[in-house]
VMD Tcl script that builds the backbone (N, CA, C; Angstrom):
set m [mol new atoms 498]
animate dup $m
set s [atomselect $m all]
$s set {name element resname resid chain x y z} {
  {N N UNK 1 A 21.544 -2.669 19.328}
  {CA C UNK 1 A 21.065 -1.396 18.859}
  {C C UNK 1 A 19.890 -1.617 17.910}
  {N N UNK 2 A 18.786 -0.959 18.147}
  {CA C UNK 2 A 17.622 -1.045 17.273}
  {C C UNK 2 A 17.908 -0.297 15.973}
  {N N UNK 3 A 17.254 -0.743 14.881}
  {CA C UNK 3 A 17.484 -0.146 13.565}
  {C C UNK 3 A 16.172 0.040 12.819}
  {N N UNK 4 A 16.196 0.962 11.886}
  {CA C UNK 4 A 15.104 1.134 10.931}
  {C C UNK 4 A 15.717 1.005 9.545}
  {N N UNK 5 A 15.138 0.139 8.705}
  {CA C UNK 5 A 15.594 -0.043 7.331}
  {C C UNK 5 A 14.528 0.508 6.392}
  {N N UNK 6 A 14.954 0.944 5.237}
  {CA C UNK 6 A 14.034 1.350 4.174}
  {C C UNK 6 A 14.339 0.521 2.932}
  {N N UNK 7 A 13.316 -0.106 2.379}
  {CA C UNK 7 A 13.421 -0.843 1.121}
  {C C UNK 7 A 12.560 -0.092 0.117}
  {N N UNK 8 A 13.198 0.509 -0.886}
  {CA C UNK 8 A 12.472 1.364 -1.818}
  {C C UNK 8 A 13.210 1.452 -3.140}
  {N N UNK 9 A 12.572 2.038 -4.132}
  {CA C UNK 9 A 13.221 2.327 -5.405}
  {C C UNK 9 A 13.916 3.676 -5.279}
  {N N UNK 10 A 15.175 3.780 -5.637}
  {CA C UNK 10 A 15.837 5.086 -5.583}
  {C C UNK 10 A 15.446 5.954 -6.786}
  {N N UNK 11 A 15.511 7.240 -6.584}
  {CA C UNK 11 A 15.282 8.190 -7.681}
  {C C UNK 11 A 16.508 8.158 -8.595}
  {N N UNK 12 A 16.263 8.067 -9.888}
  {CA C UNK 12 A 17.358 8.061 -10.865}
  {C C UNK 12 A 17.059 9.089 -11.938}
  {N N UNK 13 A 18.005 9.965 -12.157}
  {CA C UNK 13 A 17.855 11.001 -13.169}
  {C C UNK 13 A 16.552 11.770 -12.988}
  {N N UNK 14 A 16.170 12.001 -11.731}
  {CA C UNK 14 A 14.983 12.795 -11.412}
  {C C UNK 14 A 13.671 12.049 -11.479}
  {N N UNK 15 A 13.668 10.733 -11.698}
  {CA C UNK 15 A 12.425 9.993 -11.845}
  {C C UNK 15 A 12.400 8.785 -10.920}
  {N N UNK 16 A 11.230 8.542 -10.354}
  {CA C UNK 16 A 11.021 7.341 -9.555}
  {C C UNK 16 A 9.532 7.022 -9.528}
  {N N UNK 17 A 9.208 5.756 -9.483}
  {CA C UNK 17 A 7.848 5.320 -9.163}
  {C C UNK 17 A 7.972 4.141 -8.222}
  {N N UNK 18 A 7.439 4.299 -7.036}
  {CA C UNK 18 A 7.456 3.248 -6.024}
  {C C UNK 18 A 6.032 2.767 -5.785}
  {N N UNK 19 A 5.642 1.634 -6.338}
  {CA C UNK 19 A 4.309 1.118 -5.985}
  {C C UNK 19 A 4.196 0.886 -4.481}
  {N N UNK 20 A 5.302 0.438 -3.879}
  {CA C UNK 20 A 5.303 0.244 -2.426}
  {C C UNK 20 A 6.736 0.365 -1.903}
  {N N UNK 21 A 6.869 1.040 -0.776}
  {CA C UNK 21 A 8.136 1.119 -0.049}
  {C C UNK 21 A 7.893 0.533 1.334}
  {N N UNK 22 A 8.907 -0.081 1.889}
  {CA C UNK 22 A 8.776 -0.711 3.203}
  {C C UNK 22 A 9.785 -0.120 4.181}
  {N N UNK 23 A 9.295 0.226 5.352}
  {CA C UNK 23 A 10.132 0.609 6.483}
  {C C UNK 23 A 10.092 -0.557 7.458}
  {N N UNK 24 A 11.257 -1.076 7.848}
  {CA C UNK 24 A 11.332 -2.198 8.786}
  {C C UNK 24 A 11.932 -1.723 10.097}
  {N N UNK 25 A 11.337 -2.161 11.184}
  {CA C UNK 25 A 11.773 -1.781 12.520}
  {C C UNK 25 A 12.322 -3.014 13.227}
  {N N UNK 26 A 13.647 -3.011 13.449}
  {CA C UNK 26 A 14.332 -4.148 14.073}
  {C C UNK 26 A 14.706 -3.811 15.501}
  {N N UNK 27 A 14.610 -4.823 16.361}
  {CA C UNK 27 A 15.015 -4.622 17.756}
  {C C UNK 27 A 16.531 -4.829 17.890}
  {N N UNK 28 A 17.018 -4.712 19.107}
  {CA C UNK 28 A 18.462 -4.822 19.361}
  {C C UNK 28 A 19.002 -6.211 19.016}
  {N N UNK 29 A 18.142 -7.238 19.038}
  {CA C UNK 29 A 18.573 -8.597 18.697}
  {C C UNK 29 A 18.524 -8.856 17.188}
  {N N UNK 30 A 18.062 -7.881 16.411}
  {CA C UNK 30 A 17.996 -8.039 14.961}
  {C C UNK 30 A 16.684 -8.583 14.439}
  {N N UNK 31 A 15.698 -8.782 15.313}
  {CA C UNK 31 A 14.386 -9.296 14.892}
  {C C UNK 31 A 13.530 -8.149 14.353}
  {N N UNK 32 A 12.870 -8.384 13.226}
  {CA C UNK 32 A 11.949 -7.385 12.689}
  {C C UNK 32 A 10.650 -7.484 13.470}
  {N N UNK 33 A 10.299 -6.398 14.149}
  {CA C UNK 33 A 9.109 -6.381 15.003}
  {C C UNK 33 A 7.916 -5.694 14.358}
  {N N UNK 34 A 8.178 -4.877 13.348}
  {CA C UNK 34 A 7.094 -4.171 12.669}
  {C C UNK 34 A 7.583 -3.713 11.308}
  {N N UNK 35 A 6.621 -3.457 10.430}
  {CA C UNK 35 A 6.922 -2.912 9.107}
  {C C UNK 35 A 5.848 -1.897 8.758}
  {N N UNK 36 A 6.229 -0.911 8.015}
  {CA C UNK 36 A 5.292 0.078 7.502}
  {C C UNK 36 A 5.362 -0.009 5.984}
  {N N UNK 37 A 4.241 -0.366 5.354}
  {CA C UNK 37 A 4.179 -0.464 3.898}
  {C C UNK 37 A 3.532 0.815 3.378}
  {N N UNK 38 A 4.301 1.622 2.652}
  {CA C UNK 38 A 3.782 2.844 2.031}
  {C C UNK 38 A 3.399 2.519 0.596}
  {N N UNK 39 A 2.093 2.492 0.335}
  {CA C UNK 39 A 1.586 2.123 -0.983}
  {C C UNK 39 A 1.266 3.399 -1.760}
  {N N UNK 40 A 1.740 3.444 -2.997}
  {CA C UNK 40 A 1.481 4.573 -3.894}
  {C C UNK 40 A 0.723 4.073 -5.109}
  {N N UNK 41 A -0.177 4.895 -5.614}
  {CA C UNK 41 A -0.845 4.522 -6.860}
  {C C UNK 41 A -0.425 5.482 -7.967}
  {N N UNK 42 A -0.865 5.208 -9.177}
  {CA C UNK 42 A -0.459 6.023 -10.320}
  {C C UNK 42 A -1.141 7.382 -10.339}
  {N N UNK 43 A -2.087 7.621 -9.431}
  {CA C UNK 43 A -2.760 8.919 -9.326}
  {C C UNK 43 A -2.015 9.870 -8.391}
  {N N UNK 44 A -0.954 9.400 -7.763}
  {CA C UNK 44 A -0.208 10.234 -6.830}
  {C C UNK 44 A -0.677 10.125 -5.390}
  {N N UNK 45 A -1.607 9.210 -5.120}
  {CA C UNK 45 A -2.088 9.002 -3.754}
  {C C UNK 45 A -1.123 8.086 -3.012}
  {N N UNK 46 A -1.090 8.237 -1.691}
  {CA C UNK 46 A -0.232 7.394 -0.854}
  {C C UNK 46 A -1.011 7.013 0.403}
  {N N UNK 47 A -0.849 5.755 0.813}
  {CA C UNK 47 A -1.459 5.285 2.056}
  {C C UNK 47 A -0.503 4.288 2.697}
  {N N UNK 48 A -0.413 4.320 4.009}
  {CA C UNK 48 A 0.509 3.430 4.728}
  {C C UNK 48 A -0.264 2.390 5.527}
  {N N UNK 49 A 0.287 1.188 5.572}
  {CA C UNK 49 A -0.275 0.075 6.335}
  {C C UNK 49 A 0.769 -0.347 7.368}
  {N N UNK 50 A 0.394 -0.256 8.633}
  {CA C UNK 50 A 1.302 -0.644 9.711}
  {C C UNK 50 A 1.126 -2.130 9.973}
  {N N UNK 51 A 2.213 -2.877 9.884}
  {CA C UNK 51 A 2.173 -4.326 10.019}
  {C C UNK 51 A 2.954 -4.750 11.261}
  {N N UNK 52 A 2.248 -5.261 12.225}
  {CA C UNK 52 A 2.858 -5.788 13.446}
  {C C UNK 52 A 1.899 -6.808 14.039}
  {N N UNK 53 A 2.447 -7.724 14.808}
  {CA C UNK 53 A 1.620 -8.714 15.490}
  {C C UNK 53 A 1.218 -8.167 16.852}
  {N N UNK 54 A 0.257 -8.815 17.474}
  {CA C UNK 54 A -0.086 -8.459 18.848}
  {C C UNK 54 A 1.148 -8.659 19.714}
  {N N UNK 55 A 1.460 -7.693 20.519}
  {CA C UNK 55 A 2.617 -7.802 21.394}
  {C C UNK 55 A 3.951 -7.583 20.687}
  {N N UNK 56 A 3.899 -7.227 19.415}
  {CA C UNK 56 A 5.106 -6.970 18.615}
  {C C UNK 56 A 6.066 -8.165 18.584}
  {N N UNK 57 A 5.505 -9.362 18.447}
  {CA C UNK 57 A 6.347 -10.547 18.240}
  {C C UNK 57 A 7.022 -10.416 16.874}
  {N N UNK 58 A 8.141 -11.094 16.643}
  {CA C UNK 58 A 8.793 -11.011 15.324}
  {C C UNK 58 A 7.819 -11.372 14.204}
  {N N UNK 59 A 7.906 -10.651 13.095}
  {CA C UNK 59 A 6.950 -10.854 12.001}
  {C C UNK 59 A 7.463 -11.794 10.918}
  {N N UNK 60 A 8.531 -12.474 11.147}
  {CA C UNK 60 A 9.132 -13.363 10.166}
  {C C UNK 60 A 8.231 -14.558 9.861}
  {N N UNK 61 A 7.635 -14.590 8.673}
  {CA C UNK 61 A 6.884 -15.745 8.208}
  {C C UNK 61 A 5.386 -15.696 8.410}
  {N N UNK 62 A 4.878 -14.939 9.356}
  {CA C UNK 62 A 3.440 -14.915 9.599}
  {C C UNK 62 A 2.706 -13.935 8.710}
  {N N UNK 63 A 1.402 -14.123 8.602}
  {CA C UNK 63 A 0.554 -13.228 7.817}
  {C C UNK 63 A 0.013 -12.118 8.699}
  {N N UNK 64 A -0.006 -10.915 8.166}
  {CA C UNK 64 A -0.602 -9.772 8.851}
  {C C UNK 64 A -1.679 -9.227 7.922}
  {N N UNK 65 A -2.905 -9.173 8.412}
  {CA C UNK 65 A -4.051 -8.800 7.585}
  {C C UNK 65 A -4.460 -7.364 7.906}
  {N N UNK 66 A -4.654 -6.568 6.846}
  {CA C UNK 66 A -5.110 -5.188 6.982}
  {C C UNK 66 A -6.176 -4.925 5.920}
  {N N UNK 67 A -7.234 -4.179 6.271}
  {CA C UNK 67 A -8.254 -3.845 5.270}
  {C C UNK 67 A -7.686 -2.912 4.208}
  {N N UNK 68 A -8.085 -3.136 2.970}
  {CA C UNK 68 A -7.658 -2.258 1.877}
  {C C UNK 68 A -8.377 -0.929 2.023}
  {N N UNK 69 A -7.626 0.173 2.022}
  {CA C UNK 69 A -8.212 1.497 2.239}
  {C C UNK 69 A -8.014 2.455 1.069}
  {N N UNK 70 A -7.105 2.128 0.154}
  {CA C UNK 70 A -6.821 3.054 -0.940}
  {C C UNK 70 A -6.978 2.354 -2.281}
  {N N UNK 71 A -7.556 3.073 -3.223}
  {CA C UNK 71 A -7.718 2.589 -4.597}
  {C C UNK 71 A -6.352 2.531 -5.256}
  {N N UNK 72 A -5.958 1.352 -5.698}
  {CA C UNK 72 A -4.641 1.182 -6.304}
  {C C UNK 72 A -4.764 0.920 -7.800}
  {N N UNK 73 A -5.653 0.035 -8.176}
  {CA C UNK 73 A -5.792 -0.364 -9.578}
  {C C UNK 73 A -7.161 0.040 -10.119}
  {N N UNK 74 A -7.200 0.607 -11.326}
  {CA C UNK 74 A -8.503 0.933 -11.918}
  {C C UNK 74 A -9.281 -0.302 -12.365}
  {N N UNK 75 A -8.711 -1.483 -12.127}
  {CA C UNK 75 A -9.378 -2.727 -12.498}
  {C C UNK 75 A -9.881 -3.499 -11.282}
  {N N UNK 76 A -9.752 -2.906 -10.104}
  {CA C UNK 76 A -10.238 -3.566 -8.885}
  {C C UNK 76 A -11.024 -2.568 -8.038}
  {N N UNK 77 A -12.061 -3.084 -7.394}
  {CA C UNK 77 A -12.850 -2.248 -6.495}
  {C C UNK 77 A -12.053 -1.919 -5.241}
  {N N UNK 78 A -12.504 -0.899 -4.573}
  {CA C UNK 78 A -11.909 -0.536 -3.286}
  {C C UNK 78 A -12.590 -1.394 -2.223}
  {N N UNK 79 A -12.161 -2.628 -2.122}
  {CA C UNK 79 A -12.740 -3.561 -1.162}
  {C C UNK 79 A -11.718 -4.640 -0.857}
  {N N UNK 80 A -12.020 -5.414 0.149}
  {CA C UNK 80 A -11.167 -6.547 0.472}
  {C C UNK 80 A -10.109 -6.226 1.503}
  {N N UNK 81 A -9.097 -7.061 1.502}
  {CA C UNK 81 A -8.027 -6.927 2.496}
  {C C UNK 81 A -6.701 -7.296 1.869}
  {N N UNK 82 A -5.645 -6.809 2.512}
  {CA C UNK 82 A -4.295 -7.183 2.146}
  {C C UNK 82 A -3.786 -8.170 3.188}
  {N N UNK 83 A -3.088 -9.183 2.726}
  {CA C UNK 83 A -2.403 -10.132 3.602}
  {C C UNK 83 A -0.911 -10.002 3.322}
  {N N UNK 84 A -0.200 -9.398 4.257}
  {CA C UNK 84 A 1.239 -9.170 4.132}
  {C C UNK 84 A 1.989 -10.346 4.749}
  {N N UNK 85 A 2.977 -10.866 4.043}
  {CA C UNK 85 A 3.859 -11.906 4.567}
  {C C UNK 85 A 5.304 -11.465 4.349}
  {N N UNK 86 A 6.093 -11.531 5.410}
  {CA C UNK 86 A 7.499 -11.143 5.368}
  {C C UNK 86 A 8.346 -12.335 5.784}
  {N N UNK 87 A 9.395 -12.620 5.028}
  {CA C UNK 87 A 10.320 -13.701 5.379}
  {C C UNK 87 A 11.742 -13.149 5.307}
  {N N UNK 88 A 12.477 -13.353 6.375}
  {CA C UNK 88 A 13.850 -12.856 6.464}
  {C C UNK 88 A 14.801 -14.023 6.677}
  {N N UNK 89 A 15.796 -14.098 5.828}
  {CA C UNK 89 A 16.885 -15.063 5.981}
  {C C UNK 89 A 18.171 -14.249 5.980}
  {N N UNK 90 A 19.251 -14.779 6.488}
  {CA C UNK 90 A 20.499 -13.995 6.477}
  {C C UNK 90 A 20.825 -13.500 5.060}
  {N N UNK 91 A 20.859 -12.197 4.897}
  {CA C UNK 91 A 21.201 -11.596 3.617}
  {C C UNK 91 A 20.123 -11.631 2.563}
  {N N UNK 92 A 18.895 -12.028 2.926}
  {CA C UNK 92 A 17.816 -12.151 1.931}
  {C C UNK 92 A 16.474 -11.764 2.549}
  {N N UNK 93 A 15.591 -11.233 1.698}
  {CA C UNK 93 A 14.249 -10.857 2.135}
  {C C UNK 93 A 13.240 -11.315 1.078}
  {N N UNK 94 A 12.050 -11.700 1.520}
  {CA C UNK 94 A 10.952 -12.042 0.611}
  {C C UNK 94 A 9.668 -11.466 1.199}
  {N N UNK 95 A 8.923 -10.769 0.373}
  {CA C UNK 95 A 7.673 -10.138 0.801}
  {C C UNK 95 A 6.588 -10.548 -0.183}
  {N N UNK 96 A 5.409 -10.863 0.340}
  {CA C UNK 96 A 4.241 -11.130 -0.505}
  {C C UNK 96 A 3.087 -10.288 0.023}
  {N N UNK 97 A 2.343 -9.718 -0.907}
  {CA C UNK 97 A 1.123 -8.990 -0.559}
  {C C UNK 97 A 0.008 -9.626 -1.368}
  {N N UNK 98 A -0.908 -10.273 -0.662}
  {CA C UNK 98 A -2.083 -10.858 -1.302}
  {C C UNK 98 A -3.252 -9.923 -1.080}
  {N N UNK 99 A -3.897 -9.512 -2.178}
  {CA C UNK 99 A -5.130 -8.738 -2.063}
  {C C UNK 99 A -6.271 -9.703 -2.317}
  {N N UNK 100 A -7.175 -9.786 -1.361}
  {CA C UNK 100 A -8.322 -10.688 -1.493}
  {C C UNK 100 A -9.603 -9.884 -1.375}
  {N N UNK 101 A -10.500 -10.102 -2.341}
  {CA C UNK 101 A -11.784 -9.405 -2.365}
  {C C UNK 101 A -12.806 -10.295 -3.045}
  {N N UNK 102 A -14.076 -9.912 -2.929}
  {CA C UNK 102 A -15.145 -10.695 -3.542}
  {C C UNK 102 A -15.010 -10.780 -5.053}
  {N N UNK 103 A -14.473 -9.717 -5.672}
  {CA C UNK 103 A -14.358 -9.678 -7.128}
  {C C UNK 103 A -13.015 -10.226 -7.623}
  {N N UNK 104 A -12.288 -10.924 -6.774}
  {CA C UNK 104 A -11.009 -11.491 -7.179}
  {C C UNK 104 A -9.894 -11.009 -6.275}
  {N N UNK 105 A -8.777 -10.743 -6.856}
  {CA C UNK 105 A -7.645 -10.281 -6.075}
  {C C UNK 105 A -6.386 -10.329 -6.908}
  {N N UNK 106 A -5.278 -10.175 -6.249}
  {CA C UNK 106 A -3.994 -10.246 -6.929}
  {C C UNK 106 A -2.917 -10.544 -5.904}
  {N N UNK 107 A -1.774 -10.933 -6.391}
  {CA C UNK 107 A -0.640 -11.218 -5.518}
  {C C UNK 107 A 0.578 -10.487 -6.081}
  {N N UNK 108 A 1.240 -9.753 -5.219}
  {CA C UNK 108 A 2.479 -9.070 -5.591}
  {C C UNK 108 A 3.591 -9.611 -4.704}
  {N N UNK 109 A 4.750 -9.839 -5.285}
  {CA C UNK 109 A 5.879 -10.360 -4.519}
  {C C UNK 109 A 7.123 -9.518 -4.792}
  {N N UNK 110 A 7.988 -9.537 -3.818}
  {CA C UNK 110 A 9.273 -8.861 -3.923}
  {C C UNK 110 A 10.270 -9.698 -3.136}
  {N N UNK 111 A 11.355 -10.074 -3.762}
  {CA C UNK 111 A 12.364 -10.874 -3.070}
  {C C UNK 111 A 13.739 -10.510 -3.614}
  {N N UNK 112 A 14.723 -10.601 -2.745}
  {CA C UNK 112 A 16.073 -10.321 -3.209}
  {C C UNK 112 A 17.079 -10.348 -2.080}
  {N N UNK 113 A 18.318 -10.171 -2.471}
  {CA C UNK 113 A 19.411 -10.149 -1.512}
  {C C UNK 113 A 19.498 -8.779 -0.859}
  {N N UNK 114 A 19.813 -8.777 0.420}
  {CA C UNK 114 A 20.024 -7.533 1.153}
  {C C UNK 114 A 21.506 -7.178 1.063}
  {N N UNK 115 A 21.772 -5.997 0.580}
  {CA C UNK 115 A 23.155 -5.536 0.491}
  {C C UNK 115 A 23.236 -4.140 1.088}
  {N N UNK 116 A 24.328 -3.820 1.729}
  {CA C UNK 116 A 24.459 -2.478 2.289}
  {C C UNK 116 A 24.550 -1.443 1.169}
  {N N UNK 117 A 24.041 -0.263 1.447}
  {CA C UNK 117 A 24.137 0.816 0.474}
  {C C UNK 117 A 25.455 1.541 0.701}
  {N N UNK 118 A 26.313 1.481 -0.299}
  {CA C UNK 118 A 27.616 2.129 -0.228}
  {C C UNK 118 A 27.948 2.642 -1.632}
  {N N UNK 119 A 29.156 3.102 -1.831}
  {CA C UNK 119 A 29.550 3.666 -3.131}
  {C C UNK 119 A 29.414 2.625 -4.243}
  {N N UNK 120 A 29.834 1.403 -3.954}
  {CA C UNK 120 A 29.739 0.337 -4.969}
  {C C UNK 120 A 28.284 0.076 -5.363}
  {N N UNK 121 A 27.394 0.003 -4.373}
  {CA C UNK 121 A 25.971 -0.212 -4.658}
  {C C UNK 121 A 25.406 0.961 -5.456}
  {N N UNK 122 A 25.797 2.180 -5.120}
  {CA C UNK 122 A 25.328 3.356 -5.851}
  {C C UNK 122 A 25.778 3.304 -7.310}
  {N N UNK 123 A 26.991 2.856 -7.549}
  {CA C UNK 123 A 27.492 2.739 -8.921}
  {C C UNK 123 A 26.700 1.690 -9.705}
  {N N UNK 124 A 26.367 0.574 -9.063}
  {CA C UNK 124 A 25.546 -0.447 -9.729}
  {C C UNK 124 A 24.186 0.125 -10.114}
  {N N UNK 125 A 23.608 0.937 -9.232}
  {CA C UNK 125 A 22.314 1.552 -9.541}
  {C C UNK 125 A 22.418 2.495 -10.730}
  {N N UNK 126 A 23.496 3.193 -10.843}
  {CA C UNK 126 A 23.673 4.112 -11.969}
  {C C UNK 126 A 23.839 3.356 -13.281}
  {N N UNK 127 A 24.411 2.170 -13.222}
  {CA C UNK 127 A 24.585 1.357 -14.426}
  {C C UNK 127 A 23.244 0.774 -14.877}
  {N N UNK 128 A 22.360 0.501 -13.915}
  {CA C UNK 128 A 21.036 -0.057 -14.228}
  {C C UNK 128 A 19.972 0.997 -13.952}
  {N N UNK 129 A 19.879 2.030 -14.790}
  {CA C UNK 129 A 19.013 3.158 -14.461}
  {C C UNK 129 A 17.537 2.974 -14.808}
  {N N UNK 130 A 17.148 1.862 -15.406}
  {CA C UNK 130 A 15.801 1.780 -15.945}
  {C C UNK 130 A 14.824 0.958 -15.115}
  {N N UNK 131 A 15.111 0.680 -13.850}
  {CA C UNK 131 A 14.197 -0.161 -13.081}
  {C C UNK 131 A 12.861 0.541 -12.836}
  {N N UNK 132 A 12.840 1.851 -12.634}
  {CA C UNK 132 A 11.572 2.562 -12.458}
  {C C UNK 132 A 10.746 2.503 -13.739}
  {N N UNK 133 A 11.399 2.662 -14.876}
  {CA C UNK 133 A 10.719 2.552 -16.164}
  {C C UNK 133 A 10.187 1.131 -16.343}
  {N N UNK 134 A 10.973 0.157 -15.934}
  {CA C UNK 134 A 10.548 -1.250 -16.015}
  {C C UNK 134 A 9.275 -1.480 -15.209}
  {N N UNK 135 A 9.212 -0.918 -13.998}
  {CA C UNK 135 A 8.017 -1.068 -13.155}
  {C C UNK 135 A 6.791 -0.492 -13.865}
  {N N UNK 136 A 6.921 0.710 -14.409}
  {CA C UNK 136 A 5.797 1.339 -15.121}
  {C C UNK 136 A 5.389 0.504 -16.328}
  {N N UNK 137 A 6.362 0.012 -17.094}
  {CA C UNK 137 A 6.046 -0.818 -18.262}
  {C C UNK 137 A 5.326 -2.099 -17.854}
  {N N UNK 138 A 5.766 -2.738 -16.769}
  {CA C UNK 138 A 5.095 -3.963 -16.304}
  {C C UNK 138 A 3.672 -3.674 -15.842}
  {N N UNK 139 A 3.458 -2.557 -15.171}
  {CA C UNK 139 A 2.103 -2.181 -14.737}
  {C C UNK 139 A 1.209 -1.982 -15.964}
  {N N UNK 140 A 1.703 -1.280 -16.967}
  {CA C UNK 140 A 0.895 -1.049 -18.168}
  {C C UNK 140 A 0.693 -2.337 -18.972}
  {N N UNK 141 A 1.666 -3.221 -18.961}
  {CA C UNK 141 A 1.508 -4.515 -19.633}
  {C C UNK 141 A 0.376 -5.315 -18.974}
  {N N UNK 142 A 0.363 -5.337 -17.648}
  {CA C UNK 142 A -0.717 -6.041 -16.943}
  {C C UNK 142 A -2.068 -5.390 -17.247}
  {N N UNK 143 A -2.110 -4.055 -17.312}
  {CA C UNK 143 A -3.350 -3.349 -17.634}
  {C C UNK 143 A -3.832 -3.717 -19.037}
  {N N UNK 144 A -2.908 -3.783 -19.980}
  {CA C UNK 144 A -3.266 -4.160 -21.351}
  {C C UNK 144 A -3.852 -5.572 -21.390}
  {N N UNK 145 A -3.272 -6.488 -20.645}
  {CA C UNK 145 A -3.797 -7.862 -20.596}
  {C C UNK 145 A -5.205 -7.880 -19.995}
  {N N UNK 146 A -5.438 -7.070 -18.952}
  {CA C UNK 146 A -6.761 -7.021 -18.339}
  {C C UNK 146 A -7.795 -6.423 -19.299}
  {N N UNK 147 A -7.429 -5.355 -20.009}
  {CA C UNK 147 A -8.331 -4.733 -20.977}
  {C C UNK 147 A -8.660 -5.724 -22.094}
  {N N UNK 148 A -7.669 -6.480 -22.542}
  {CA C UNK 148 A -7.911 -7.454 -23.619}
  {C C UNK 148 A -8.851 -8.568 -23.183}
  {N N UNK 149 A -8.929 -8.814 -21.874}
  {CA C UNK 149 A -9.855 -9.828 -21.343}
  {C C UNK 149 A -11.239 -9.251 -21.074}
  {N N UNK 150 A -11.409 -7.935 -21.290}
  {CA C UNK 150 A -12.707 -7.298 -21.071}
  {C C UNK 150 A -12.951 -6.864 -19.637}
  {N N UNK 151 A -11.911 -6.765 -18.840}
  {CA C UNK 151 A -12.060 -6.334 -17.446}
  {C C UNK 151 A -12.539 -4.886 -17.415}
  {N N UNK 152 A -13.525 -4.616 -16.578}
  {CA C UNK 152 A -14.104 -3.272 -16.482}
  {C C UNK 152 A -13.110 -2.299 -15.847}
  {N N UNK 153 A -13.134 -1.078 -16.342}
  {CA C UNK 153 A -12.310 0.010 -15.812}
  {C C UNK 153 A -13.150 0.763 -14.794}
  {N N UNK 154 A -12.634 0.963 -13.580}
  {CA C UNK 154 A -13.389 1.623 -12.510}
  {C C UNK 154 A -12.836 3.001 -12.216}
  {N N UNK 155 A -13.751 3.911 -11.921}
  {CA C UNK 155 A -13.344 5.273 -11.574}
  {C C UNK 155 A -12.601 5.288 -10.246}
  {N N UNK 156 A -11.736 6.249 -10.107}
  {CA C UNK 156 A -10.954 6.419 -8.880}
  {C C UNK 156 A -11.819 7.081 -7.812}
  {N N UNK 157 A -12.029 6.398 -6.674}
  {CA C UNK 157 A -12.712 7.054 -5.566}
  {C C UNK 157 A -11.759 8.021 -4.859}
  {N N UNK 158 A -12.291 8.858 -4.009}
  {CA C UNK 158 A -11.447 9.768 -3.245}
  {C C UNK 158 A -10.481 8.963 -2.377}
  {N N UNK 159 A -9.256 9.469 -2.194}
  {CA C UNK 159 A -8.310 8.762 -1.315}
  {C C UNK 159 A -8.787 8.808 0.141}
  {N N UNK 160 A -8.308 7.899 0.968}
  {CA C UNK 160 A -8.745 7.882 2.375}
  {C C UNK 160 A -8.300 9.152 3.105}
  {N N UNK 161 A -9.113 9.577 4.061}
  {CA C UNK 161 A -8.778 10.770 4.861}
  {C C UNK 161 A -7.639 10.471 5.814}
  {N N UNK 162 A -7.638 9.280 6.399}
  {CA C UNK 162 A -6.550 8.877 7.278}
  {C C UNK 162 A -5.419 8.326 6.438}
  {N N UNK 163 A -4.196 8.645 6.789}
  {CA C UNK 163 A -3.045 8.217 6.010}
  {C C UNK 163 A -2.462 6.876 6.451}
  {N N UNK 164 A -2.988 6.317 7.542}
  {CA C UNK 164 A -2.407 5.093 8.096}
  {C C UNK 164 A -3.512 4.117 8.473}
  {N N UNK 165 A -3.316 2.859 8.080}
  {CA C UNK 165 A -4.164 1.764 8.514}
  {C C UNK 165 A -3.291 0.819 9.313}
  {N N UNK 166 A -3.764 0.419 10.432}
  {CA C UNK 166 A -2.953 -0.510 11.214}
  {C C UNK 166 A -3.474 -0.608 12.547}
}
mol reanalyze $m
mol bondsrecalc $m
mol representation Tube
mol addrep $m
């Protein structure tokens, strides 16, 4: 049976910030054949990047390159490309997004154990309600470090007209 998974931050007490959410498309054999990365910025813009190989071969371990289409950081130009890497092991996932551009780049990673969402998992989330706040604090901490280094602040260009790159 084919499946679609969603990896995202849950809303807690009415608040959420998801820099990126991932939709994974698995075939009947359990192989991930495609992923959709929904990228959000702090301005409320959203853009999706469809990640699949030619012929929809499993995406485990390979790089998928997509042009950057949406302004995410006020410290980086709207240029370059994203290199998505997905690694799946039994019960574990690791994702890396490398942004490469002439003016530099950045690397974001996400890794962790895969657990089914059930009542027990929901209770754990309620006990740890501050992960969305943590994400915002880490983003602002990185911004403060960039400002202290004299990194230029760039104006936000208009968001892309098309909602999907892929």
